[in-house]
C-alpha positions in Angstrom: -171.7 -9.8 90.7 -175.3 -9.9 89.6 -177.8 -7.1 89.4 -181.5 -7.6 88.5 -181.1 -7.2 84.7 -178.2 -9.6 84.7 -180.1 -12.1 86.8 -183.1 -11.8 84.5 -180.9 -12.6 81.5 -179.4 -15.5 83.4 -182.8 -16.9 84.3 -183.9 -16.8 80.6 -180.7 -18.3 79.3 -180.5 -21.0 82.0 -184.1 -22.0 81.5 -183.6 -22.3 77.7 -180.3 -24.3 78.0 -180.6 -26.5 81.1 -178.5 -29.6 80.5 -179.3 -33.0 81.9 -176.2 -32.8 84.0 -176.8 -29.4 85.5 -177.1 -29.1 89.3 -180.6 -27.8 89.0 -181.7 -30.7 86.8 -180.0 -33.3 89.0 -181.8 -32.0 92.1 -185.1 -31.9 90.2 -184.7 -35.4 88.6 -183.4 -37.2 91.7 -180.2 -37.9 89.8 -177.0 -38.6 91.9 -174.7 -35.8 91.0 -171.7 -34.5 92.9 -172.1 -30.8 93.6 -169.6 -28.9 91.4 -166.6 -27.8 93.4 -165.5 -24.2 93.5 -163.1 -22.0 95.5 -164.1 -18.5 96.4 -162.8 -15.8 98.7 -164.4 -15.3 102.1 -166.7 -12.3 102.4 -165.7 -11.3 105.9 -163.7 -8.6 107.6 -161.1 -9.1 110.3 -160.9 -7.1 113.5 -158.9 -4.3 111.7 -161.8 -3.9 109.2 -159.8 -5.4 106.3 -161.1 -8.3 104.3 -159.0 -11.4 104.7 -160.2 -12.9 101.4 -159.0 -16.3 102.3 -160.2 -18.8 99.7 -162.6 -21.5 100.7 -163.5 -24.6 98.6 -166.8 -26.4 98.7 -164.9 -29.7 98.8 -163.4 -28.8 102.2 -166.9 -29.5 103.6 -167.0 -33.1 102.4 -168.3 -35.3 105.2 -170.8 -32.6 106.3 -174.3 -31.8 105.2 -174.2 -28.4 103.5 -176.8 -25.9 102.6 -175.3 -23.9 99.8 -177.2 -20.6 99.6 -176.9 -18.0 96.8 -178.0 -14.5 97.8 -177.7 -10.8 97.1 -178.1 -7.6 99.1 -181.0 -6.4 96.9 -183.0 -9.6 97.5 -185.9 -8.8 99.8 -186.5 -12.5 100.9 -182.8 -12.7 101.8 -183.5 -10.4 104.7 -185.6 -13.2 106.2 -183.7 -16.2 104.9 -180.2 -15.3 106.1 -181.3 -15.0 109.8 -183.4 -18.2 109.5 -180.4 -20.1 108.1 -178.3 -18.8 110.9 -180.8 -20.4 113.4 -180.6 -23.7 111.4 -176.8 -23.5 111.4 -176.6 -23.0 115.2 -179.2 -25.8 115.8 -177.4 -28.4 113.7 -173.7 -27.3 113.5 -172.6 -29.7 116.2 -174.1 -32.6 114.2 -172.1 -31.8 111.1 -174.3 -29.2 109.3 -172.8 -26.2 107.5 -174.3 -23.2 105.7 -172.1 -21.9 103.0 -173.5 -18.7 101.5 -172.4 -17.2 98.2 -173.0 -13.5 97.6 -173.8 -12.4 94.1 -173.5 -8.6 94.4 -171.3 -6.6 92.1 -169.1 -5.5 94.9 -168.2 -6.7 98.3 -169.2 -3.4 99.8 -172.8 -4.0 99.0 -172.7 -7.4 100.7 -170.7 -6.2 103.7 -173.2 -3.4 104.3 -176.0 -5.9 104.2 -174.2 -8.2 106.7 -173.5 -5.3 109.0 -177.3 -4.8 109.2 -178.1 -8.6 109.3 -175.1 -10.4 110.8 -174.8 -14.2 110.5 -172.4 -16.7 112.0 -171.9 -19.0 109.0 -169.5 -18.9 106.1 -170.0 -16.1 103.6 -168.2 -16.2 100.2 -168.1 -13.7 97.3 -168.7 -15.0 93.8 -166.0 -13.4 91.8 -166.3 -15.9 89.0 -169.1 -17.9 87.5 -170.2 -20.2 90.3 -173.8 -18.9 90.1 -173.8 -19.7 86.4 -172.4 -23.2 87.1 -175.2 -23.8 89.5 -177.8 -22.2 87.2 -179.2 -19.9 89.8 -182.8 -19.1 88.8 -184.0 -16.7 91.5 -183.0 -15.1 94.7 -182.3 -16.8 97.0 -181.5 -20.2 95.4 -180.0 -22.9 97.6 -178.9 -26.5 97.3 -178.9 -29.1 100.1 -175.8 -31.3 99.7 -175.3 -34.6 101.5 -172.2 -35.8 103.4 -170.9 -37.5 100.2 -171.0 -34.2 98.3 -174.1 -35.2 96.3 -176.9 -32.8 95.5 -180.0 -33.7 97.5 -182.5 -30.9 96.7 -182.8 -27.4 95.3 -184.7 -24.6 97.0 -185.7 -21.5 94.9 -187.0 -18.5 96.8 -187.7 -18.6 100.5 -190.8 -19.1 102.5 -190.6 -19.5 106.3 -193.4 -22.0 106.1 -191.0 -24.4 104.4 -188.6 -24.4 107.4 -190.2 -27.5 109.0 -189.7 -29.5 105.8 -186.1 -28.2 105.4 -185.4 -29.3 109.0 -186.7 -32.8 108.2 -184.4 -33.0 105.1 -181.4 -31.8 107.1 -182.1 -34.2 110.0 -182.5 -37.1 107.5 -179.2 -36.3 105.8 -177.4 -35.8 109.2 -178.7 -39.2 110.3 -177.4 -40.9 107.1 -173.7 -41.3 107.5 -173.0 -44.0 104.9 -175.6 -44.0 102.2 -175.0 -42.8 98.7 -178.7 -42.2 98.0 -179.7 -38.7 97.1 -183.5 -38.4 97.3 -184.7 -35.1 95.9 -187.5 -33.4 97.7 -187.7 -30.3 95.5 -190.8 -28.1 95.7 -191.2 -24.6 94.4 -191.1 -22.1 97.3 -193.2 -19.0 97.5 -191.0 -16.2 98.8 -191.6 -14.2 101.9 -191.8 -10.7 100.4 -191.0 -9.4 96.9 -187.9 -10.6 95.0 
């Protein structure tokens, strides 16, 4: 849904108009905020090669720790981040961890071609609406870590494989916390692996 010029415009507008209740601001300010819900079609193909486009809602993951990742096929760091997230997903899935990725390409064909080259086992959705705008995506990739109660915990802009140990600690802390409504934010700017 986004290309580079549209993303640049979004970044400029989002930076100029961040509201105190935005997901980005909540993660930065350590403010308890429920992650905005959305329903998007799956970005997968069935065994006959046809997209099933079954809708998936973020709220269906309530009770799990979710890493909500916004990505695009033209994003160079995404070639590194998607496989790294797949490893995290496989390592923590049995403990209640999910990765939900939202693709921002203009067409599903671009995303599907990317995923054919770099397959992953976690949920892939296609943003056919304004979910990226709702979350005020500021760069590629942008992700939010969401606790079991559906509250935003932290925001991660860009990707740097050196940040994976810290991300693992955050995930493990949230997985261990089954009852708290606390949402400590551990947001730090990431330096991406490769050009964006």
